MMTF fields as JSON, N, C-alpha, C and O atoms, coordinates in Angstrom:
{
  "mmtfVersion": "1.0.0",
  "mmtfProducer": "UNKNOWN",
  "numBonds": 263,
  "numAtoms": 264,
  "numGroups": 66,
  "numChains": 1,
  "numModels": 1,
  "chainsPerModel": [1],
  "groupsPerChain": [66],
  "chainIdList": ["A"],
  "bondAtomList": [4, 2, 8, 6, 12, 10, 16, 14, 20, 18, 24, 22, 28, 26, 32, 30, 36, 34, 40, 38, 44, 42, 48, 46, 52, 50, 56, 54, 60, 58, 64, 62, 68, 66, 72, 70, 76, 74, 80, 78, 84, 82, 88, 86, 92, 90, 96, 94, 100, 98, 104, 102, 108, 106, 112, 110, 116, 114, 120, 118, 124, 122, 128, 126, 132, 130, 136, 134, 140, 138, 144, 142, 148, 146, 152, 150, 156, 154, 160, 158, 164, 162, 168, 166, 172, 170, 176, 174, 180, 178, 184, 182, 188, 186, 192, 190, 196, 194, 200, 198, 204, 202, 208, 206, 212, 210, 216, 214, 220, 218, 224, 222, 228, 226, 232, 230, 236, 234, 240, 238, 244, 242, 248, 246, 252, 250, 256, 254, 260, 258],
  "bondOrderList": [1, 1, 1, 1, 1, 1, 1, 1, 1, 1, 1, 1, 1, 1, 1, 1, 1, 1, 1, 1, 1, 1, 1, 1, 1, 1, 1, 1, 1, 1, 1, 1, 1, 1, 1, 1, 1, 1, 1, 1, 1, 1, 1, 1, 1, 1, 1, 1, 1, 1, 1, 1, 1, 1, 1, 1, 1, 1, 1, 1, 1, 1, 1, 1, 1],
  "groupList": [{"groupName": "UNK", "atomNameList": ["N", "CA", "C", "O"], "elementList": ["N", "C", "C", "O"], "formalChargeList": [0, 0, 0, 0], "bondAtomList": [1, 0, 2, 1, 3, 2], "bondOrderList": [1, 1, 2], "singleLetterCode": "X", "chemCompType": "L-PEPTIDE LINKING"}],
  "groupTypeList": [0, 0, 0, 0, 0, 0, 0, 0, 0, 0, 0, 0, 0, 0, 0, 0, 0, 0, 0, 0, 0, 0, 0, 0, 0, 0, 0, 0, 0, 0, 0, 0, 0, 0, 0, 0, 0, 0, 0, 0, 0, 0, 0, 0, 0, 0, 0, 0, 0, 0, 0, 0, 0, 0, 0, 0, 0, 0, 0, 0, 0, 0, 0, 0, 0, 0],
  "groupIdList": [1, 2, 3, 4, 5, 6, 7, 8, 9, 10, 11, 12, 13, 14, 15, 16, 17, 18, 19, 20, 21, 22, 23, 24, 25, 26, 27, 28, 29, 30, 31, 32, 33, 34, 35, 36, 37, 38, 39, 40, 41, 42, 43, 44, 45, 46, 47, 48, 49, 50, 51, 52, 53, 54, 55, 56, 57, 58, 59, 60, 61, 62, 63, 64, 65, 66],
  "secStructList": [7, 7, 7, 7, 7, 7, 7, 7, 7, 2, 2, 2, 2, 2, 2, 2, 2, 2, 2, 2, 2, 2, 2, 2, 2, 2, 2, 2, 2, 2, 2, 2, 2, 6, 6, 6, 7, 2, 2, 2, 2, 2, 2, 6, 6, 2, 2, 2, 2, 2, 2, 2, 2, 2, 2, 2, 2, 2, 2, 2, 2, 4, 4, 4, 7, 7],
  "xCoordList": [-57.128, -57.823, -57.816, -58.26, -57.321, -57.224, -58.418, -58.76, -59.044, -60.192, -59.702, -58.929, -60.16, -59.77, -60.578, -61.799, -59.896, -60.564, -61.145, -60.568, -62.281, -62.944, -62.344, -61.38, -62.914, -62.406, -62.67, -63.578, -61.878, -62.036, -63.354, -63.856, -63.898, -65.155, -64.907, -63.781, -65.97, -65.895, -65.466, -64.75, -65.901, -65.533, -64.023, -63.412, -63.422, -61.974, -61.215, -60.284, -61.612, -60.94, -61.145, -60.228, -62.338, -62.613, -61.758, -61.23, -61.619, -60.803, -59.336, -58.635, -58.871, -57.484, -57.174, -56.178, -58.019, -57.808, -58.002, -57.341, -58.904, -59.132, -57.902, -57.566, -57.224, -55.998, -54.954, -54.303, -54.796, -53.794, -54.157, -53.284, -55.431, -55.851, -55.767, -55.391, -56.11, -56.007, -54.553, -54.275, -53.627, -52.208, -51.756, -51.011, -52.205, -51.846, -52.431, -51.737, -53.683, -54.332, -53.672, -53.487, -53.311, -52.645, -51.363, -51.118, -50.55, -49.301, -49.546, -48.832, -50.545, -50.867, -51.318, -50.898, -52.167, -52.63, -51.463, -51.367, -50.577, -49.409, -48.557, -48.136, -48.305, -47.47, -48.159, -47.51, -49.456, -50.15, -50.734, -50.842, -51.112, -51.859, -51.373, -52.097, -50.192, -49.729, -49.573, -49.724, -49.276, -49.13, -50.451, -50.462, -51.564, -52.876, -53.433, -54.314, -52.944, -53.426, -52.377, -51.393, -52.599, -51.593, -51.325, -50.176, -52.389, -52.196, -51.356, -50.577, -51.52, -50.732, -49.294, -48.356, -49.128, -47.797, -47.02, -45.806, -47.716, -47.06, -46.552, -45.613, -47.165, -46.707, -45.352, -44.601, -45.043, -43.749, -43.513, -44.349, -42.375, -41.984, -42.848, -42.835, -43.596, -44.483, -45.58, -46.195, -45.825, -46.79, -46.363, -47.215, -45.081, -44.592, -44.859, -45.271, -44.624, -44.887, -46.364, -46.706, -47.229, -48.667, -49.109, -49.802, -48.719, -49.115, -48.602, -49.365, -47.306, -46.746, -47.236, -47.335, -47.545, -48.091, -49.424, -49.646, -50.315, -51.594, -51.358, -52.005, -50.435, -50.182, -49.584, -49.926, -48.706, -48.087, -49.132, -49.107, -50.046, -51.119, -51.932, -52.255, -52.263, -52.98, -52.183, -52.737, -50.898, -50.066, -49.929, -49.908, -49.838, -49.765, -51.074, -51.071, -52.174, -53.463, -53.554, -54.303, -52.802, -52.846, -52.307, -52.625, -51.501, -50.964, -52.049, -51.89, -53.139, -54.226, -55.406, -56.422, -55.258, -56.314, -56.396, -55.383, -57.586, -57.784, -58.811, -59.124],
  "yCoordList": [120.852, 119.81, 118.546, 118.563, 117.472, 116.203, 115.33, 115.159, 114.783, 113.913, 112.476, 112.004, 111.796, 110.404, 109.5, 109.627, 108.597, 107.659, 106.511, 106.079, 106.033, 104.927, 103.594, 103.541, 102.533, 101.199, 100.861, 101.412, 99.964, 99.529, 98.787, 98.15, 98.885, 98.19, 96.688, 96.236, 95.951, 94.495, 94.096, 93.111, 94.86, 94.573, 94.702, 93.873, 95.739, 95.935, 94.749, 94.234, 94.325, 93.2, 91.918, 91.106, 91.738, 90.541, 90.509, 89.46, 91.658, 91.72, 91.483, 90.769, 92.081, 91.922, 90.438, 89.909, 89.789, 88.37, 87.522, 86.498, 87.948, 87.237, 87.209, 86.169, 88.349, 88.394, 87.432, 86.712, 87.424, 86.543, 85.067, 84.241, 84.743, 83.35, 82.917, 81.78, 83.803, 83.464, 83.172, 82.231, 83.972, 83.719, 82.386, 81.653, 82.077, 80.79, 79.626, 78.644, 79.725, 78.66, 78.51, 77.391, 79.635, 79.568, 78.735, 77.86, 79.015, 78.276, 76.806, 75.928, 76.537, 75.141, 74.37, 73.232, 74.983, 74.313, 74.1, 73.057, 75.083, 74.937, 73.749, 72.947, 73.636, 72.53, 71.178, 70.184, 71.132, 69.853, 69.403, 68.201, 70.332, 69.923, 70.565, 70.532, 71.139, 71.809, 70.826, 71.209, 69.573, 68.574, 68.311, 68.011, 68.425, 68.193, 69.447, 69.343, 70.614, 71.88, 72.42, 73.034, 72.186, 72.555, 74.056, 74.48, 74.867, 76.323, 76.814, 77.758, 76.171, 76.571, 76.075, 76.771, 74.901, 74.347, 75.194, 75.351, 75.741, 76.586, 77.895, 78.491, 78.349, 79.587, 79.413, 80.378, 78.213, 77.93, 78.732, 78.746, 79.4, 80.161, 81.4, 81.978, 81.815, 82.968, 82.675, 83.599, 81.402, 81.048, 81.59, 81.982, 81.622, 82.191, 83.691, 84.225, 84.364, 85.801, 86.089, 87.017, 85.309, 85.515, 85.223, 86.037, 84.079, 83.7, 84.663, 85.138, 84.955, 85.883, 87.299, 88.087, 87.637, 88.959, 89.18, 90.237, 88.191, 88.299, 88.461, 89.285, 87.678, 87.751, 89.099, 89.64, 89.636, 90.932, 92.044, 92.943, 91.987, 92.992, 92.933, 93.973, 91.733, 91.591, 92.119, 92.771, 91.843, 92.349, 93.864, 94.502, 94.442, 95.904, 96.522, 97.59, 95.851, 96.351, 96.364, 97.161, 95.492, 95.48, 96.771, 97.104, 97.503, 98.77, 99.83, 100.757, 99.718, 100.699, 100.176, 100.855, 98.976, 98.351, 99.002, 99.144, 99.394, 99.997, 99.211, 99.553],
  "zCoordList": [-119.099, -118.388, -119.244, -120.392, -118.689, -119.399, -119.041, -117.871, -120.079, -119.872, -119.764, -120.598, -118.736, -118.538, -119.462, -119.558, -120.133, -121.03, -120.22, -119.222, -120.661, -119.975, -120.381, -121.145, -119.872, -120.218, -121.684, -122.306, -122.213, -123.6, -123.771, -122.845, -124.971, -125.234, -125.35, -125.558, -125.214, -125.336, -126.741, -126.921, -127.731, -129.113, -129.311, -129.985, -128.725, -128.859, -128.278, -128.898, -127.099, -126.439, -127.247, -127.369, -127.792, -128.601, -129.857, -130.226, -130.518, -131.736, -131.392, -132.109, -130.296, -129.861, -129.594, -130.088, -128.825, -128.539, -129.786, -129.959, -130.646, -131.893, -132.776, -133.343, -132.9, -133.693, -133.139, -133.896, -131.817, -131.229, -131.425, -131.693, -131.292, -131.478, -132.94, -133.224, -133.865, -135.288, -135.65, -136.393, -135.13, -135.384, -134.83, -135.48, -133.633, -133.02, -133.808, -134.073, -134.178, -134.946, -136.307, -136.786, -136.941, -138.248, -138.15, -138.981, -137.127, -136.974, -136.632, -137.117, -135.806, -135.478, -136.709, -136.923, -137.514, -138.732, -139.682, -140.33, -139.767, -140.646, -140.215, -141.049, -138.919, -138.443, -138.585, -138.909, -138.348, -138.3, -139.635, -139.876, -140.506, -141.695, -142.99, -143.985, -143.016, -144.239, -145.39, -146.55, -145.09, -146.157, -146.876, -148.07, -146.146, -146.753, -147.423, -148.276, -147.061, -147.628, -148.596, -148.185, -149.866, -150.867, -150.892, -151.017, -150.773, -150.818, -149.636, -149.769, -148.489, -147.323, -147.453, -147.066, -147.986, -148.205, -149.204, -149.075, -150.2, -151.19, -150.596, -151.124, -149.503, -148.861, -148.182, -148.038, -147.772, -147.153, -145.893, -144.99, -145.832, -144.639, -144.425, -143.339, -145.445, -145.265, -144.244, -143.712, -143.969, -142.931, -141.574, -140.777, -141.297, -140.039, -139.998, -138.969, -141.113, -141.189, -140.95, -140.218, -141.556, -141.402, -139.97, -139.36, -139.433, -138.075, -137.025, -136.184, -137.072, -136.096, -136.341, -135.401, -137.591, -137.892, -137.193, -136.603, -137.254, -136.544, -135.044, -134.398, -134.492, -133.057, -132.654, -131.602, -133.473, -133.169, -133.201, -132.361, -134.161, -134.205, -132.91, -132.336, -132.45, -131.189, -130.011, -129.127, -129.994, -128.897, -128.929, -127.877, -130.101, -130.212, -129.717, -129.105, -129.984, -129.513, -127.992, -127.427, -127.319, -125.85, -125.26, -124.119, -126.008, -125.483, -125.336, -124.542, -126.075, -125.986, -125.15, -125.004, -124.611, -123.835, -122.464, -121.779, -122.067, -120.742, -119.973, -118.833]
}
């Protein structure tokens, strides 16, 4: 007998959307203000890895969203 899982909690959905928004904001800040933020400018192309990494985690979480 298989038990049906209920809907995802509000916290799960908030974290999932949060990851995607943090990734988007990271990339926007990198494009718009990296010259003023020395630590971000020093990361160089790793900013893409970080930004897209956050977004990918959020997208992977959508597979478990009910």
